[in-house]
N, C-alpha and C positions, 0 to 999 in steps of 0.2 A: 818236559816238552816246551819248546819255545812258544812265545806268544805269536799267533798267526798274523798279528797286525804289526809285527816288529820290522826291523830294518832289513831290506832285501839288497844284497850285493851279488856281484858276479866275480869269480876269479877264474883265470884261464886254467883249463885242465892241464895237469902235469902227470908224469909217470907215477908220482906218489898217489894219485887219485885212482889208478887202475883197479886196485883191490875193492875199493868202495863202489866204483862203477860196476864191476863184475857182480858184486853182491846185489846191487839194485837191479841189474839186468836179469838176475835169476828170480827175482820176486814175482809172484803170479800177477799182481796188478800192473807191472811193467812188461813182463814177458808176453802178456796178452796182446800188446800193441807193437812191440819191437821184435826183431828177429832173434836168431840164435845168439845167446849171450857172448860166446867166444868170438863169433863173427862180428857182432856189433862192436865189441871191445877192440878188435883188430882194426876196424874202420876208424875208431876214435884214435887209436895209436897212430894211424896214418896221418890223421889231422894234426896231432901234436908234433909229429916228426916231420911235418912239412910236405908230405906226399899227396895231400888233399887240401884244397883251399878252404874247406869248411872250418869255422871257428868254434871250438867247443869250450863251454864254461860250466863250472859248478855253481849252482844257485845256493847262496848262503842266506839263512834267516837268523838275524842276530848273531852272525858269525859262525853258525853251525851249518854244515852241508846238509841240504834237504832235497836237492834235485839237480837235474842236468838240463842245459839249454844250449842249442847250437844255432848258428846261422850259416847259410850257404848261398852261393852265387849261381843263379840259373844259367848264365852264360857258360860257366865251367861244368855244368851238368847236362849238357845237351848232346851227349855222345849217342851213337846208334844203340848201344846197349841199354842206356838209361831210358831213351825215348821208346824203346820196345816195351819196357815195363810201365812207363809213365808218359804216354803220348801227349797228354795235356801240357807237358812242359814246353812243347813246340809253340803253343799258343800264348805263352807268357813272354813279356819283353825281356830282352837279354840283360837289362839293368835290374831286373827283379831279384829280391833276396828272399829266401825261404827260411823259416824258423821252425825248429822242432824242440819240444821239451817234454820232460817227464819228472814227476816228483818221486823220489826214491822211498819216501816214507808213506805207506798207505794211510796211516792215521792222519796225515795232513791233507788228504784229498777233500775236496768240496769245502774248503775253508777260505777260498779266495787267493791263496798263495800263487797258484798257477797263473791266474788272471793278472795279479799284480806283477809277477815276474815278467810276463809277456809284455805288459804295458811299459815296464821299465826298459826292456830290451828294445821295444819299438822306439821309445824316446831316444835311446842311444843310437839306433840305426838312422833315425831321422836327423839327428844332430850330425851324423857322419855324411848326410846328403842322400840317403837312400829314400826314394819316394814310393817305390813299388815293393811292398812287403806282403808276403803271403804265408799261409800255413795250410797243411794238407792232412787233417786228421782222418782217421777211418770214419766213413759215413755213419757207422753204427756205434761210434764212441760218443754217446750223447753227453757224457760228463765233460769231455774235452770240448765238444762243439759249444756247449753252454759257456764254458770258461772263456773260450776264444771270442765268442760274441760279446761277452762282458768286457773283454779287453779291447773291443772296437773292430773286430773282424766280421766281415759279411761274406756270404757265399757269392762267388763270381757267377752271375746269371748265365752267361754264355757257356760256362763249363759245367753247369749244374747237372745236366743230363748225360754226361759222358760215362761210358762204361768204366768199371773199376770200382774199387772200394773207397777211394779217397774222395773227400769232399774238399774242393778247392776254395779257400777263403782268402780274401784280401783285406788288408788293413784299410779301414774307411776313415780318411782324414777329414771328412765333412765337418765333424764337430770341432776339429782343431781350427779350421779356416772360417767357420761360421758361428763362433761363439764370442 
């Protein structure tokens, strides 16, 4: 098992990653929070093949694939169909970027790898000029919520009481600008 404090990198998802992603999507700790594995993989395939603007990556820890992370653009996801499922998207600025991630290896959960991966992706997005970065874990996914708080995300107060299972969190750059 790799050292949980090792080097984290991202590589864009390619077709060669599909079997690994499908394996992870079938694992109970991932399946609990993601949809049907074949449906999720079809969506990732759309991203890789350019039919979806979401950017998918494999998380590497010391060169070994350990998870999946993606970022997506709110403006591209404000269709009637999406807003019917996630009406809170209408309240986010069009320039916002959403992030989703999951570790494929259950043994690596609660070791800080998710938080570190998210922090590194946030740095990348900020370097690319994105100011409004958010994540939307399931409200009852306490492990993820803690990891995202550790990475600098805070609940968006005006969206906190919205119906639905998602907890909308935004990256808080207060510490970046006031340290």
